[in-house]
C-alpha positions in Angstrom: -156.2 -88.5 -105.9 -154.0 -91.4 -106.9 -154.8 -90.7 -110.6 -153.6 -87.1 -110.1 -150.3 -88.3 -108.6 -149.8 -90.7 -111.5 -150.5 -87.9 -114.1 -148.0 -85.6 -112.3 -145.3 -88.2 -112.2 -145.8 -89.0 -115.9 -145.5 -85.3 -116.7 -142.4 -84.6 -114.6 -140.5 -87.9 -114.8 -138.9 -87.1 -118.1 -137.5 -83.8 -116.8 -136.1 -85.6 -113.7 -134.5 -88.2 -115.8 -133.0 -85.6 -118.1 -131.6 -83.6 -115.1 -130.0 -86.8 -113.8 -128.5 -87.6 -117.2 -127.1 -84.1 -117.5 -125.5 -84.3 -114.1 -124.0 -87.7 -114.9 -122.6 -86.2 -118.2 -121.1 -83.2 -116.3 -119.4 -85.5 -113.8 -118.0 -87.8 -116.5 -116.7 -84.8 -118.5 -115.2 -83.2 -115.4 -113.5 -86.5 -114.5 -112.0 -86.7 -118.0 -110.7 -83.1 -117.6 -109.3 -83.9 -114.1 -107.6 -87.0 -115.4 -106.1 -85.0 -118.3 -104.6 -82.5 -115.9 -103.0 -85.1 -113.6 -101.6 -87.0 -116.6 -100.4 -83.8 -118.4 -102.6 -84.4 -121.4 -102.8 -80.7 -122.3 -104.6 -81.2 -125.6 -107.5 -82.7 -123.7 -107.3 -80.0 -121.0 -107.7 -77.3 -123.8 -110.8 -79.1 -125.2 -112.4 -78.8 -121.7 -111.5 -75.1 -121.4 -113.9 -72.4 -122.5 -112.8 -70.8 -125.7 -112.6 -67.3 -124.0 -110.0 -68.6 -121.5 -108.0 -70.3 -124.3 -108.1 -67.0 -126.3 -107.1 -65.1 -123.2 -104.1 -67.3 -122.8 -102.9 -66.6 -126.4 -104.6 -69.5 -128.1 -104.3 -73.3 -127.9 -100.6 -73.6 -128.6 -99.7 -70.8 -126.2 -101.9 -72.3 -123.5 -100.3 -75.7 -123.9 -96.8 -74.2 -123.8 -97.7 -72.3 -120.6 -99.1 -75.5 -118.9 -96.0 -77.5 -119.9 -93.7 -74.7 -118.5 -95.8 -74.6 -115.3 -95.5 -78.3 -114.8 -91.7 -78.2 -115.2 -91.5 -75.4 -112.7 -93.7 -77.2 -110.2 -91.6 -80.4 -110.5 -88.4 -78.4 -109.9 -89.9 -77.2 -106.7 -90.9 -80.7 -105.6 -94.6 -80.3 -106.5 -96.7 -82.6 -108.7 -100.4 -83.4 -109.2 -101.1 -87.0 -108.0 -104.9 -87.2 -108.1 -108.2 -85.5 -108.6 -111.6 -86.5 -107.4 -114.8 -85.1 -108.8 -118.0 -84.9 -106.6 -121.6 -84.8 -107.5 -122.5 -81.7 -109.6 -125.1 -79.2 -108.4 -128.4 -79.3 -110.4 -127.7 -77.5 -113.7 -129.3 -74.1 -113.9 -130.3 -72.1 -116.9 -128.1 -69.0 -116.9 -129.0 -66.8 -119.8 -128.5 -68.9 -122.9 -126.2 -71.4 -121.1 -126.5 -74.2 -118.6 -124.2 -74.0 -115.6 -123.4 -76.1 -112.6 -120.9 -76.0 -109.8 -118.9 -79.3 -109.4 -117.0 -80.2 -106.2 -113.4 -81.2 -106.9 -110.5 -82.4 -104.7 -107.0 -82.1 -106.0 -104.1 -83.9 -104.3 -100.6 -82.7 -104.9 -97.2 -84.1 -103.8 -95.3 -81.3 -102.1 -92.0 -81.2 -100.2 -92.5 -83.2 -97.0 -96.0 -84.5 -97.8 -99.2 -84.0 -99.7 -101.7 -81.2 -100.1 -105.4 -81.7 -100.5 -107.2 -78.7 -102.0 -111.0 -78.6 -102.2 -112.6 -76.3 -104.8 -115.4 -76.0 -107.2 -115.4 -76.2 -111.0 -117.8 -74.0 -112.9 -119.3 -76.2 -115.6 -120.7 -74.4 -118.6 -122.6 -75.8 -121.5 -123.6 -73.6 -124.5 -125.5 -76.4 -126.2 -128.1 -77.5 -123.6 -125.9 -80.0 -121.9 -124.5 -81.9 -124.9 -120.9 -80.8 -124.0 -119.3 -79.1 -121.1 -116.2 -76.9 -120.4 -114.8 -76.1 -116.9 -113.2 -73.3 -115.0 -111.6 -74.0 -111.6 -113.0 -71.4 -109.2 -110.6 -72.5 -106.4 -107.4 -71.5 -108.2 -106.5 -67.9 -108.7 -109.8 -66.8 -110.3 -111.7 -64.1 -108.4 -115.3 -63.1 -108.8 -114.2 -59.9 -110.5 -112.1 -61.9 -113.1 -115.0 -64.3 -113.7 -117.2 -61.3 -114.4 -114.7 -59.9 -116.8 -114.3 -63.2 -118.7 -118.0 -64.1 -118.6 -120.1 -60.9 -118.1 -123.3 -62.8 -118.8 -122.7 -64.7 -115.6 -122.1 -61.7 -113.5 -124.3 -61.9 -110.4 -125.7 -65.2 -111.7 -123.2 -67.5 -110.1 -122.8 -67.9 -106.3 -119.0 -67.7 -106.1 -117.9 -70.4 -103.7 -115.8 -69.6 -100.6 -112.2 -70.5 -101.1 -110.9 -73.3 -98.8 -107.4 -73.5 -97.5 -105.4 -76.5 -98.6 -104.9 -79.2 -96.0 -101.3 -80.5 -95.6 -100.6 -84.1 -94.7 -97.0 -84.7 -93.8 -95.1 -87.8 -95.0 -94.9 -90.6 -92.4 -91.4 -91.0 -91.1 
């Protein structure tokens, strides 16, 4: 009996280690993407955005221009990103030819009179068996219908997370 357990462990241990390595890579890459958003490093944000989304925004230069314009408008209104925290990714799943994972994310924004904390999920996608990852924030304005239009191969394959309302923390007086 003990011998059987040892044989099973030897057979499955590499797969468990690989899954842990992939999850660590997803988290590291998501943290780089989140840091780039907060620091307005739009070149890096584009590298962590799926090519279909970049194309849909008119290409790299157009996407960067739109992000810069959005940041200016946000600041004019008293809004600004101040932090992002990435949680532990869900176990990567084979979804067609891709690997996918949902990654918890918390975004903190400065807003007039306080701060907003928004919890959401990032959809992590790898087209090369986990060597690199791109992300799509499912907590923003993306609906399940839009996701299916952009990524028809994921339609019905991804459990679209429930959107959470942001939590407002007023400034202390």
